[in-house]
C-alpha positions as CSV (number, residue, x, y, z in Angstrom):
1,M,27.8,110.7,-16.9
2,N,30.3,109.1,-14.5
3,H,33.2,109.4,-17.0
4,I,32.6,113.2,-17.3
5,A,32.7,113.4,-13.5
6,K,36.1,111.5,-13.5
7,E,37.4,114.0,-16.1
8,L,36.3,116.9,-13.9
9,L,38.1,115.4,-10.9
10,G,41.2,114.9,-13.0
11,M,41.1,118.5,-14.0
12,A,40.8,119.5,-10.3
13,R,43.8,117.3,-9.4
14,D,45.9,119.0,-12.2
15,L,45.0,122.4,-10.9
16,V,45.8,121.7,-7.2
17,A,49.5,122.3,-6.3
18,T,50.9,122.5,-9.8
19,E,52.7,125.8,-9.2
20,F,54.6,126.7,-6.1
21,P,55.8,130.2,-5.1
22,T,59.0,128.9,-3.4
23,Q,61.4,126.0,-3.6
24,D,60.6,125.2,0.1
25,A,56.9,124.8,-0.7
26,Y,57.8,122.5,-3.6
27,D,60.1,120.4,-1.5
28,K,57.5,120.1,1.3
29,Y,54.8,119.0,-1.2
30,M,57.1,116.4,-2.7
31,K,58.0,115.1,0.7
32,D,54.4,114.7,1.7
33,H,53.4,113.2,-1.7
34,P,56.2,110.9,-2.8
35,D,54.1,109.4,-5.6
36,A,53.4,112.8,-7.2
37,D,54.5,113.3,-10.9
38,K,57.3,115.8,-10.8
39,S,56.7,116.8,-14.4
40,K,53.4,118.4,-13.4
41,H,54.8,120.5,-10.6
42,R,57.2,123.5,-10.8
43,V,58.5,126.5,-8.9
44,V,57.4,129.9,-10.3
45,E,59.2,132.7,-8.5
46,K,58.0,136.2,-8.9
47,K,60.7,138.5,-10.3
48,N,60.6,142.0,-8.9
49,K,61.6,144.7,-11.4
50,K,64.6,146.6,-10.1
51,P,65.3,150.3,-10.9
52,M,68.0,150.7,-13.6
53,N,69.0,154.2,-12.6
54,P,72.6,154.3,-11.3
55,G,72.8,155.3,-7.6
56,T,69.3,154.3,-6.7
57,E,69.9,150.8,-5.6
58,G,68.8,151.4,-2.0
59,T,65.6,153.2,-3.0
60,P,62.3,151.4,-2.8
61,Y,61.0,151.1,-6.4
62,E,57.6,152.7,-5.6
63,N,59.3,155.8,-4.3
64,L,61.2,156.5,-7.5
65,D,60.0,159.7,-9.3
66,M,60.9,159.0,-12.9
67,D,59.2,162.2,-14.3
68,S,61.0,164.5,-11.9
69,S,64.1,166.4,-13.1
70,Q,65.3,166.6,-9.5
71,P,68.0,164.2,-8.2
72,V,66.5,161.1,-6.6
73,K,67.2,160.7,-2.9
74,V,69.1,157.6,-2.2
75,F,68.3,155.7,1.0
76,P,71.1,154.4,3.2
77,K,72.0,150.8,2.6
78,D,71.6,149.8,6.3
79,K,68.0,151.0,6.4
80,K,65.7,148.1,6.4
81,E,62.8,148.2,3.9
82,E,59.4,147.7,5.5
83,K,57.8,144.5,4.3
84,P,54.1,144.7,3.3
85,E,51.6,142.8,5.4
86,P,50.7,139.4,4.0
87,R,47.4,139.3,2.2
88,K,44.5,138.1,4.4
89,D,42.1,135.9,2.6
90,N,40.5,132.5,2.9
91,R,43.5,130.5,1.8
92,P,43.2,126.7,2.1
93,T,44.5,125.2,5.3
94,N,44.3,121.5,4.2
95,P,47.7,119.7,4.8
96,G,49.5,119.3,1.4
97,Y,47.9,122.3,-0.3
98,E,50.2,125.1,1.2
99,G,51.8,125.7,-2.2
100,T,48.6,125.8,-4.2
101,P,47.6,129.2,-5.7
102,Y,44.4,130.3,-4.1
103,E,42.6,130.8,-7.5
104,H,43.5,127.2,-8.5
105,Y,42.2,125.9,-5.1
106,Q,38.8,127.6,-5.5
107,E,38.5,126.4,-9.1
108,A,39.3,122.8,-8.0
109,K,36.6,123.0,-5.4
110,E,34.0,124.1,-8.0
111,L,35.0,121.1,-10.3
112,V,34.7,118.7,-7.4
113,G,31.3,120.1,-6.6
114,M,30.2,119.6,-10.2
115,A,31.4,116.1,-10.1
116,R,29.5,115.3,-6.9
117,E,26.3,116.6,-8.4
118,M,26.8,114.4,-11.5
119,V,27.2,111.2,-9.5
120,G,24.4,112.0,-7.1
121,G,26.5,113.6,-4.4
122,D,27.7,110.4,-2.7
123,T,31.4,109.9,-2.2
124,P,32.9,106.4,-2.2
125,F,33.0,106.5,1.6
126,E,29.3,107.4,1.8
127,M,28.3,104.7,-0.6
128,A,30.3,102.1,1.4
129,L,28.7,103.3,4.6
130,K,25.2,103.1,3.1
131,K,25.9,99.5,2.0
132,A,27.2,98.6,5.5
133,I,24.1,100.1,7.2
134,G,21.8,98.3,4.8
135,D,23.5,94.9,5.3
136,K,23.3,95.3,9.1
137,I,19.6,96.2,9.0
138,R,18.8,93.2,6.8
139,E,20.7,91.0,9.2
140,E,18.8,92.4,12.2
141,K,15.5,92.0,10.4
142,R,16.3,88.3,9.8
143,N,16.9,88.0,13.6
144,G,13.5,89.5,14.4
145,T,14.5,93.0,15.3
146,V,11.8,95.5,14.3
147,S,13.7,98.7,14.8
148,M,16.8,100.2,16.4
149,S,17.9,103.6,17.5
150,V,20.5,105.4,15.5
151,E,22.9,105.2,18.5
152,N,22.5,101.4,18.7
153,L,22.9,101.0,14.9
154,M,26.0,103.1,15.0
155,Q,27.5,100.7,17.6
156,V,27.0,97.6,15.5
157,V,27.9,98.9,12.0
158,R,31.5,98.6,11.2
159,P,32.7,101.9,9.5
160,P,34.3,101.6,6.0
161,S,38.0,102.1,5.4
162,S,39.2,105.6,6.1
163,S,41.3,105.5,3.0
164,L,38.2,105.9,0.8
165,D,37.5,109.3,-0.8
166,G,35.2,111.4,1.3
167,A,36.1,109.7,4.7
168,P,36.0,112.1,7.6
169,R,39.5,113.0,8.8
170,G,41.1,115.3,11.4
171,T,40.4,116.0,15.0
172,N,36.6,116.3,14.4
173,A,36.4,113.0,12.3
174,K,34.1,111.3,14.9
175,Y,31.7,114.2,14.9
176,F,31.5,114.3,11.1
177,Y,31.1,110.5,10.9
178,S,28.2,110.7,13.4
179,E,26.5,113.5,11.4
180,M,27.0,111.6,8.1
181,F,25.6,108.4,9.7
182,R,22.5,110.2,11.1
183,N,21.8,111.9,7.7
184,L,22.0,108.6,5.9
185,C,19.6,107.0,8.4
186,E,17.2,109.9,8.1
187,K,17.1,109.8,4.3
188,E,17.5,106.0,3.5
189,F,16.6,104.0,6.6
190,R,14.0,106.1,8.4
191,S,11.5,103.2,8.8
192,F,14.0,101.1,10.7
193,A,16.4,103.5,12.5
194,K,14.7,105.6,15.2
195,T,16.1,109.0,16.0
196,A,15.9,108.4,19.8
197,S,15.8,105.3,22.0
198,K,13.1,104.9,24.6
199,E,15.3,102.5,26.6
200,V,18.1,104.4,28.4
201,T,20.1,103.5,31.5
202,A,19.5,105.5,34.6
203,W,23.1,106.5,35.2
204,G,24.2,107.9,31.9
205,G,21.4,108.2,29.4
206,R,23.1,105.8,27.1
207,P,20.7,103.8,24.9
208,A,20.2,100.2,26.1
209,M,20.8,97.4,23.5
210,P,17.7,95.3,22.8
211,R,17.6,91.7,24.1
212,S,17.9,90.4,20.5
213,F,21.3,92.0,20.3
214,Y,22.7,89.5,22.8
215,I,21.1,86.4,21.4
216,P,23.1,85.1,18.4
217,K,20.3,84.0,16.1
218,T,22.7,82.4,13.5
219,A,24.8,80.4,16.1
220,P,24.8,76.6,15.8
221,N,22.4,74.7,18.1
222,L,20.8,77.8,19.4
223,K,17.8,76.9,21.7
224,Q,15.8,78.3,24.5
225,I,15.7,76.4,27.7
226,P,12.1,76.2,29.2
227,E,13.2,76.0,32.8
228,G,12.5,79.0,35.1
229,Q,9.7,80.6,33.0
230,D,7.4,80.6,36.0
231,L,9.9,82.9,37.8
232,D,10.1,85.2,34.7
233,L,13.5,83.8,33.8
234,E,14.7,83.2,30.2
235,F,17.6,80.9,29.4
236,W,19.4,80.4,26.0
237,S,22.3,78.1,25.0
238,Y,24.3,77.8,21.8
239,E,27.6,76.6,20.4
240,D,30.4,78.2,18.5
241,S,32.1,76.9,15.4
242,K,34.5,74.8,17.5
243,G,31.7,73.2,19.6
244,G,32.2,75.4,22.6
245,I,29.1,75.7,24.9
246,Y,27.7,79.1,25.7
247,G,24.7,80.1,27.8
248,L,22.9,83.4,28.8
249,A,20.0,84.3,31.1
250,F,17.6,87.2,31.3
251,W,15.1,88.2,34.0
252,G,11.9,90.1,33.9
253,K,12.0,93.0,31.3
254,Q,15.7,93.5,31.5
255,N,17.5,93.6,28.2
256,K,21.0,93.1,29.5
257,P,21.7,89.4,30.5
258,L,22.1,88.4,34.1
259,W,25.1,86.4,32.8
260,H,26.5,85.3,29.5
261,Y,29.3,82.7,30.0
262,H,31.3,80.0,28.2
263,F,31.0,76.6,29.9
264,R,33.4,73.6,29.8
265,S,30.5,71.1,29.6
266,Q,26.7,70.8,29.5
267,D,26.7,69.8,33.2
268,Q,28.4,73.0,34.2
269,L,25.7,75.0,32.2
270,D,22.9,73.0,33.9
271,K,24.4,73.7,37.3
272,Q,24.6,77.5,36.6
273,I,20.9,77.4,35.5
274,Q,19.8,75.6,38.7
275,E,21.8,78.1,40.9
276,T,20.1,81.0,39.1
277,I,16.7,79.5,39.6
278,Q,17.3,78.9,43.3
279,S,18.6,82.4,43.8
280,R,15.6,83.9,42.1
281,K,13.2,81.7,44.2
282,S,14.9,82.9,47.4
283,H,14.6,86.5,46.3
284,V,10.9,86.1,45.4
285,D,10.2,84.4,48.8
286,T,12.0,87.1,50.7
287,M,10.1,89.9,48.9
288,Q,6.7,88.1,49.6
289,E,7.6,87.7,53.2
290,R,8.4,91.4,53.7
291,R,5.2,92.4,51.9
292,Q,3.2,90.1,54.1
293,K,4.7,91.6,57.2
294,R,3.9,95.1,56.1
295,L,0.3,94.1,55.4
296,E,-0.1,92.4,58.8
297,Y,1.7,95.1,60.9
298,K,-0.4,97.0,63.4
299,H,1.0,100.2,64.8
300,N,1.1,101.3,68.4
301,L,0.5,105.0,68.0
302,K,-2.3,106.7,70.0
303,E,-3.8,110.2,70.1
304,G,-1.4,112.7,71.7
305,D,1.8,110.9,70.8
306,I,4.7,113.1,69.7
307,L,6.8,112.3,66.6
308,Y,10.1,113.9,65.5
309,S,11.8,114.2,62.1
310,S,15.5,114.9,61.7
311,W,16.4,116.0,58.2
312,G,18.7,118.4,56.2
313,Y,21.7,118.6,53.9
314,D,24.9,119.9,55.5
315,Q,22.8,120.9,58.5
316,T,20.3,119.3,60.9
317,N,16.7,120.4,61.3
318,I,14.3,119.0,63.8
319,D,10.5,119.1,63.2
320,F,7.9,117.8,65.8
321,Y,4.4,116.4,65.1
322,Q,1.5,115.4,67.3
323,V,-1.0,112.6,66.6
324,I,-4.5,114.0,66.7
325,E,-6.5,111.0,65.3
326,V,-5.7,107.3,64.9
327,G,-6.8,104.8,62.2
328,E,-6.2,101.1,61.7
329,K,-3.3,101.7,59.2
330,S,-2.8,105.4,59.3
331,V,-2.8,108.5,61.6
332,K,-3.6,112.2,61.3
333,I,-0.9,114.5,62.5
334,R,-0.1,118.2,62.7
335,G,3.1,120.1,63.2
336,I,3.9,121.6,66.6
337,G,6.4,124.1,67.8
338,S,9.7,123.5,69.7
339,K,11.8,125.3,72.3
340,I,15.6,125.6,72.9
341,V,16.5,123.9,76.2
342,D,20.3,124.2,75.7
343,S,22.6,126.0,73.3
344,S,26.3,126.0,72.3
345,P,28.1,127.7,69.3
346,G,26.5,126.3,66.2
347,S,24.3,123.8,68.0
348,D,20.9,123.9,69.9
349,M,19.1,121.2,71.9
350,V,15.4,121.5,71.2
351,A,12.3,119.8,72.8
352,A,8.7,119.7,71.6
353,V,5.9,121.9,72.9
354,P,2.7,119.8,72.8
355,G,-0.4,121.6,71.7
356,S,1.3,124.5,69.8
357,F,-0.1,123.4,66.5
358,H,0.9,125.0,63.2
359,G,0.3,124.0,59.5
360,P,-2.4,121.7,58.0
361,T,-3.5,118.3,59.2
362,M,-1.9,115.4,57.3
363,T,-3.0,111.8,57.0
364,K,-0.1,109.4,56.8
365,M,0.3,105.7,56.6
366,V,2.2,104.1,59.5
367,G,5.1,101.7,58.6
368,Q,6.9,99.1,60.7
369,G,8.4,100.5,63.8
370,D,5.7,103.2,63.9
371,V,7.6,105.2,61.3
372,V,5.6,107.9,59.4
373,R,6.8,109.0,56.0
374,I,6.5,112.8,55.9
375,S,8.1,113.5,52.5
376,S,10.7,112.1,50.1
377,Y,13.5,113.4,52.3
378,A,12.1,113.1,55.8
379,S,10.4,110.5,58.1
380,A,9.0,110.9,61.6
381,Y,9.7,108.6,64.5
382,P,8.2,108.3,68.0
383,W,9.9,110.9,70.4
384,D,11.3,109.6,73.6
385,G,11.0,112.9,75.4
386,K,14.8,113.7,75.3
387,P,16.0,117.0,73.6
388,K,17.3,116.6,70.1
389,H,20.3,118.2,68.4
390,E,19.6,120.9,65.8
391,T,21.9,123.2,63.9
392,A,21.7,126.7,65.4
393,A,20.3,129.6,63.4
394,G,22.8,131.3,61.1
395,Y,25.1,128.2,60.9
396,G,23.3,126.2,58.2
397,H,22.6,126.8,54.6
């Protein structure tokens, strides 16, 4: 069946660009295709039939009235003949096919379509891409990878040569390659390639590479170093083909290494590992100390105390709160009103009005420094009784 498809493709090539309407079109095609067989290409110029009647040389042919016995009116020679508008149809725009008759181009497309159906619809580029994807998936499975997102797989698969038939070309080549890659994964590798990655970075939504991507499973002398496992650290070392020493470290659930370096000696690698362990111990100790202080902290707020909160984007708002009940770790507060004690263009100085309650009662935990978290964008602090600056009405957003 493949030999029939090759014959159809040969017929399509013979049809395309065999006849050219002008010498310029012929010369351009030969310049763009220096290996073309000149014996299969020729210029066919359309010869317009000219009127033979003497004295009518300046008359458009379609205006001649051959059946009339009246003299034919002769147009002045300096009068320009109106050119007909060019035919508007779906002519091919592919570079190199400008001189191809439209009918031949359409027939060639049909022959190519028939050939694709006979060979299963895969072009040489698609078959090479399918093989490259399959080889990479088998390699990842040997390394212990269970699945990968299409985006991750696309990053590690090397595209076939763009000179193969069917390779995406032009300004949108990247888009067409991406669509071709996704379609192949959907049809052929659905069990391994996932359509979306669950692990994305917070700043761009780009899929994160799995940890196994950074660990070269086939490298010489690859081994995991047991140190630091009690601190949730993971160390690996390996060598390259020239005996160079490499090491990498992971922490917690992170997929991206803390570091991945080349070392001059084993002692330098061991030193880097010990520095990483000490740094992580210091971090863990600091976090535990801060947590212990938070647990042991006892606030100094009492019933009747006034708190203020300053918040706002591109403006400053002041809210006051009054403590109405005190607990061991928390307090109950309610919002109270305020009054303007001084004013200037765009700015007010406001003070709290104790007892002028509004809004519901809120129970809030008290943090270090007697700070009360009101919301995600505002916290309340003990008020010292001095007026606070606030953006005047009509000057903020």
